N, C-alpha and C positions, 0 to 999 in steps of 0.2 A: 463768704466770698465777696458780697457786696454790702454787708452790714444791713443797715436799715434804708438804704437808698433804692427805693422801689423803681424809680425811673432808670437807674443804671442797670439794674437787673433786667428790666423789660427791654431796654435798648440792646442789651447783650443777646437776648433770645432772638430779637429781630435781626441783628447782625449775623448771628450764627445761621439762621434760616436763609438769609440772603446769600451768604458764602456757600452754603450747602447747595442751594439752587443753581449757583453759578459754577459749581464743580471745583471750587477753590479748596486747597488743602485745609484740613481742620485739625486743631489740637485735640488731644484725647478727650478733654471735657466737652469740647464742641461737638465731637462725634457722638457722645452720649446724648447731648441735648438734641442734635439733629435727628437721631434715631427716635427719641421720645416724640419729637414734633411729627415725624413721618407716621408714627403710630396713632396720631391724633389729627386726621385731616380736617376735622371740624374746627380746629384752632388755627390752622394755617393761614386763613384770610386775615386774621387778627395781626399776624406777624409781618404781613406785607406792607402795612402802613404804620411805621413806628410812631409817628406823631399821634395818631388815633389811639394806639396801644398805650401810650404814656398817660393819656388823660382819662382813659376809660375806668369807670368804677363798676364793680360787680356786686349785686345785692343778693346774697343767699336767701334772704327772706322773700325774694321775688322769684326764687328758683334758678337764679343765675349761678353758674360755676365760674370761678376765676381760673382761666386757663393757665395763668402763670403759677398759681398755687398748685393746681392739679399736676402740671408737668414737673414742677419743683419737687413734689412728693415722689413722683416716679424716679426722678434723678436721685433723691435721697435714698430711696429703697435700693436702687441699683448700686449706689456707693456702699451701702450697708452690706449688700450681698457680696460685693467685690472684696470686702475686708472681713467677711463673716463676723460682723460686729453689730449687735451684740452676738457673742459666741453662741452658735446654734441656729442663727437666723437662716442660714443657707439650707440647713436640713428641713426647717419648717417650710421654707419657700418651695423646695423640691417636692415635699409632701403635698402642698397646695396645688402645685402645677400638675401632679399626677391626678389629684382629685377633680380639679376643674378642667383639666385638659388644655390649658392655655396660659402661658406665662404672663400675658398682659392682664388677663382676668385675675390671676393670682395676685399680681401687684395691686390691682384695684381693691381686692379684699384686704390686703395688708395695709393699704392706705387708711382704712377705717381704724385699725389699731394704732397706727402712727398718729393720726389726727387726734384720737382720744388721749394718747400719751402726751402729745404736745400741749393740748388744751389743759390737761391736768397740771402739767409743769408750770404753765403760764398762770393758772389760777392760784397755785401754791407758791409762786415766786421762786421756783427751784429748777434745777436741771432735770431734764427728762429721765425718768426711772427706767433704765434698760431692762431690769429684771421684770418689772410690771409689763413693759412692752412685750418682751419675749413670752411672758405668761399669757397675755392676750392673744398673741399670734398662735401659740400652741393650742389654746382653747378653740380658736377659730379653725385651725387645721383639722382638729378632731371632728368638728361639726360640719365641715365643708363636704 
């Protein structure tokens, strides 16, 4: 959507949150983003100051979570579910939802598998392996 331009992506999140707060009409992707932001009240203050959001660095080694990465993973999972791609992900998601009793918590579990799959692809200089991702998700769903 924005390539490697971190600031454009962050600015977009801030704009969407501002539009949502003002009750302005939202495009379909903006509605998804606004819902993800609503589900994360801890990140909302970050989005009210776009200049601060643009310059902020997040250090995982210090226990900091990058809210833009976190919300982006939610959005990616929702897009995957919407298209059932990889094929079978919707079934795994529904199974996780039944087991954990909450769709948001199910997405958080799925994010572990997505993160591992993306890290592996980056390490190998390859495209993410959908079969390996789905296999991880299925294993997680059985253990949940």
